[in-house]
C-alpha positions in Angstrom: 143.4 39.7 124.2 141.8 42.5 122.3 141.5 42.2 118.6 143.8 44.7 116.8 141.9 47.2 114.6 143.9 49.2 112.1 143.6 52.9 112.5 141.3 54.6 109.9 142.9 56.8 107.3 142.8 60.4 108.3 141.5 62.7 105.5 141.8 66.4 105.4 138.8 67.4 103.2 139.3 70.9 101.7 136.9 73.1 99.9 136.1 76.8 99.8 132.4 76.3 99.9 129.8 73.5 100.3 127.2 72.1 97.8 125.0 69.0 97.9 127.4 67.1 95.7 130.4 68.1 97.8 128.5 67.1 101.0 127.8 63.7 99.4 131.5 63.0 99.0 132.1 64.0 102.6 129.4 61.5 103.7 130.9 58.7 101.5 134.4 59.3 102.9 133.2 59.4 106.5 131.9 55.9 106.2 135.4 54.4 106.0 137.8 57.2 107.2 138.2 59.9 109.8 137.4 63.1 107.9 138.5 66.6 109.0 136.3 68.8 106.9 137.8 72.2 106.3 135.5 74.6 104.4 137.5 77.8 104.5 138.9 80.8 102.5 140.8 84.0 103.1 144.2 84.5 104.9 142.9 82.6 107.9 142.0 79.7 105.7 145.6 79.4 104.5 146.9 79.1 108.0 144.1 76.6 108.8 145.1 74.5 105.8 148.8 74.5 106.6 148.2 73.5 110.3 145.8 70.7 109.6 147.8 69.1 106.8 150.3 67.9 109.4 147.7 65.7 111.0 146.3 63.9 108.0 147.2 60.9 105.8 145.3 62.0 102.7 144.6 65.5 101.4 141.3 65.5 99.5 140.6 68.8 97.7 137.4 69.8 95.9 138.1 72.1 92.9 141.5 73.3 91.7 142.1 76.7 93.3 144.7 78.9 95.0 144.0 77.1 98.2 144.3 73.6 96.8 147.5 74.6 94.9 149.1 75.7 98.2 147.7 72.7 100.1 149.0 70.2 97.5 152.4 71.7 97.4 152.8 71.3 101.2 151.2 67.9 101.3 153.7 66.6 98.7 156.6 67.9 100.7 155.3 66.0 103.7 154.8 62.8 101.8 151.0 62.8 102.0 148.7 61.3 99.5 146.9 64.0 97.5 143.6 63.9 95.6 141.9 66.6 93.7 138.4 66.7 92.2 137.7 68.9 89.2 134.2 69.7 88.2 133.9 72.7 85.8 134.9 76.2 86.9 138.4 75.1 87.7 139.1 74.2 84.1 137.1 77.0 82.5 138.3 80.2 80.8 135.2 81.7 79.2 136.2 85.2 78.6 133.0 86.1 76.8 131.1 86.1 80.1 134.0 86.4 82.5 133.7 82.8 83.8 136.5 80.6 85.0 139.4 80.8 87.5 141.9 80.6 84.6 140.9 84.2 83.5 142.6 85.6 86.6 146.3 85.8 85.8 147.7 85.6 89.3 145.6 82.5 90.1 146.7 80.5 87.1 150.0 79.3 88.5 148.4 78.0 91.7 145.6 76.1 89.7 148.2 74.7 87.2 150.4 73.6 90.1 147.5 71.9 91.9 146.5 69.9 88.7 150.0 69.0 87.7 151.5 68.1 91.1 148.6 66.2 92.7 148.8 62.4 92.8 145.3 61.9 91.4 142.9 64.2 89.6 139.3 63.0 89.6 137.3 64.4 86.7 133.6 64.1 86.9 133.3 64.1 83.1 135.8 63.1 80.4 135.5 66.6 78.8 137.1 68.1 81.9 140.2 65.9 81.4 140.7 67.4 77.9 140.3 70.9 79.2 142.7 70.3 82.2 145.4 68.9 79.9 145.1 71.9 77.6 145.0 74.6 80.2 147.7 73.1 82.4 149.9 72.2 79.4 150.8 68.7 80.3 150.0 65.0 79.4 147.5 64.5 82.1 148.6 61.0 83.2 147.3 61.6 86.7 143.7 62.4 85.6 141.1 59.7 86.0 137.4 59.8 85.2 135.0 59.1 88.2 131.5 60.5 87.7 129.1 61.6 90.3 126.8 58.9 91.7 123.1 59.3 92.2 120.6 57.6 94.5 118.1 55.9 92.2 116.0 54.8 95.2 115.5 58.4 96.3 115.2 60.0 92.9 112.4 57.9 91.5 109.4 58.6 89.2 105.8 59.2 90.2 102.8 57.7 88.4 102.1 60.7 86.1 103.7 63.7 84.4 102.6 67.2 83.6 103.4 69.1 80.4 106.1 71.2 82.2 109.7 72.1 81.2 111.8 72.2 84.4 115.2 73.8 84.9 117.0 73.9 88.2 119.8 76.4 88.7 121.3 78.6 91.3 123.3 81.8 91.5 123.2 85.5 92.5 125.3 87.0 89.7 125.0 87.7 86.0 128.0 85.5 85.3 126.4 82.5 87.0 123.1 83.2 85.2 124.8 83.2 81.8 127.0 80.3 82.6 123.9 78.2 83.2 122.3 79.5 80.0 119.3 81.0 81.8 119.2 83.9 79.3 119.0 81.3 76.5 116.2 79.5 78.3 114.2 82.7 78.7 114.6 83.5 75.0 113.4 80.0 74.1 110.4 80.3 76.5 109.4 83.6 74.9 109.2 81.8 71.6 107.0 79.0 73.1 104.2 80.9 74.9 101.9 77.9 75.1 104.4 75.8 77.1 104.9 76.1 80.9 108.4 76.6 82.1 109.4 76.2 85.8 112.7 77.7 86.8 113.8 76.7 90.3 116.6 78.4 92.3 117.1 82.0 91.0 115.3 84.8 92.7 113.4 87.4 90.7 115.5 90.2 92.3 118.5 89.1 90.2 116.5 89.4 87.0 115.1 92.8 88.1 118.6 94.1 88.9 119.7 93.1 85.4 116.6 94.4 83.8 115.7 91.0 82.3 112.0 90.4 81.6 110.5 87.1 82.6 108.0 85.7 80.1 104.5 85.1 81.4 104.9 81.3 80.8 107.9 81.1 83.1 107.2 80.4 86.8 110.1 81.3 89.2 110.4 79.1 92.3 112.8 79.8 95.1 115.8 77.6 95.8 115.0 74.5 97.9 116.5 71.4 99.5 117.0 68.2 97.4 114.2 66.4 99.2 111.8 69.2 98.2 113.0 69.2 94.6 112.0 65.6 94.2 108.3 66.5 93.7 109.2 68.9 90.9 111.3 66.3 89.1 108.4 63.8 89.4 105.9 66.3 88.0 107.8 67.6 85.0 107.7 65.8 81.7 110.9 67.5 80.4 114.1 68.7 82.0 116.1 71.4 80.2 119.8 72.0 80.8 120.6 75.1 78.6 124.2 75.7 79.9 127.0 77.6 78.2 129.6 75.9 80.3 129.2 72.7 82.4 130.8 69.8 84.2 128.4 66.9 84.9 125.1 68.6 85.9 123.6 67.0 89.0 120.1 68.3 88.6 120.0 66.9 85.0 120.9 63.4 86.2 118.5 63.6 89.2 115.7 64.6 86.8 116.5 61.8 84.5 116.2 59.3 87.3 112.7 60.7 87.8 112.0 59.9 84.1 112.1 63.5 82.8 112.9 63.5 79.1 116.3 65.4 79.0 117.0 68.3 76.6 120.4 70.0 76.8 123.1 71.9 75.1 126.2 70.2 73.5 128.4 71.4 76.3 130.7 69.6 78.8 129.1 66.6 80.5 125.6 67.3 79.3 125.9 64.9 76.3 127.6 62.4 78.6 124.6 62.3 80.8 121.9 62.4 78.1 123.4 60.0 75.6 120.7 58.7 73.3 117.8 59.2 75.8 116.8 62.8 74.9 117.8 65.7 72.8 121.1 67.6 72.5 121.3 71.0 70.7 124.0 73.6 70.0 124.1 76.3 72.5 122.4 79.5 71.3 120.3 77.9 68.6 116.8 78.9 69.7 115.1 77.1 66.8 116.8 73.8 67.6 116.0 74.2 71.3 112.3 75.0 70.4 112.0 71.8 68.3 113.8 69.7 70.8 111.5 70.8 73.7 108.4 70.3 71.6 109.5 66.8 70.6 110.3 65.9 74.2 106.9 67.0 75.4 105.3 64.7 72.7 107.2 61.7 74.0 105.0 58.8 75.2 107.2 58.2 78.3 109.6 55.8 76.5 112.5 58.3 76.6 111.9 59.1 80.2 112.1 55.5 81.2 115.2 55.1 79.0 116.8 58.1 80.7 116.3 56.6 84.1 118.0 53.4 83.0 120.9 55.3 81.7 121.7 57.1 84.9 121.2 53.9 87.0 123.6 52.0 84.8 126.3 54.6 84.2 126.2 56.9 87.2 125.3 54.8 90.2 126.1 55.8 93.8 127.8 52.5 94.3 130.4 53.3 91.5 131.2 56.6 93.2 131.6 55.0 96.6 133.8 52.1 95.4 135.9 54.5 93.4 136.6 56.8 96.3 137.2 54.0 98.7 139.7 52.2 96.4 141.6 55.4 95.8 141.9 56.4 99.5 142.5 52.9 100.9 144.5 51.5 98.0 142.3 48.4 97.9 142.0 46.2 94.9 
């Protein structure tokens, strides 16, 4: 007689785009569930979402959006379990630079509905819970904190460090550049001509199109895969996260695992990641950022080692895996 094996939970995984941290969640879920990964947008995407929801047990959405708002509404009607991850832009309304989905009036009701109606909202940083409650105008009892998890075996330090300040970012627009504080970084670099800055992920063409000058001590490096980034994390003595708006920055945590001394702005999840292992400054204060970077470069490796311990203890991959598994499977 064949042994009975219960059917795996069927997850409809919904996002409008893919990133390394979204891909990590897909891989985690695929280990214990059947995952139908739907990366879609546009009118066709709406039809794809509505069709595929009928064949899942759990709807798992990345980011609050028009699409997740519609998907959650239908899934609730069908009695499906619903989960939504919020990570930054979906709880942002930064009118100064035109950043955040809440700035678009017709999208607000869909985003608000997604957050308020979903069974569980997973916030990757506690600051996002506060923002979601304020923007969606509700108590937020369905919001839970589950941070990203990072592989401390892969992101590991090398034997030596170079006097380099590293920043990793991405984007092809002025809004994205300003959201990540790259303009602030370049201003600071101009004031520290004897320090080498490496900026990975933003092409020179964007700066040229915006008529932004690149200081001579800033080296621009094209975007690359995570496995290639590792060597830069291992080389750099300092990692700088100069953001205007932020969730929980993956690159910052990865760099800390590689024993970079962290320097960042007092924004979103940056202080959550850094804690007492580096330097946190107000956004826009060039003098404070200058002093912080100089002190970080003078560190005798003690802060870098402390930074690695912090990420290992507070943002482990195991915690993320167990949290997602428990939520989907209702295990104790």
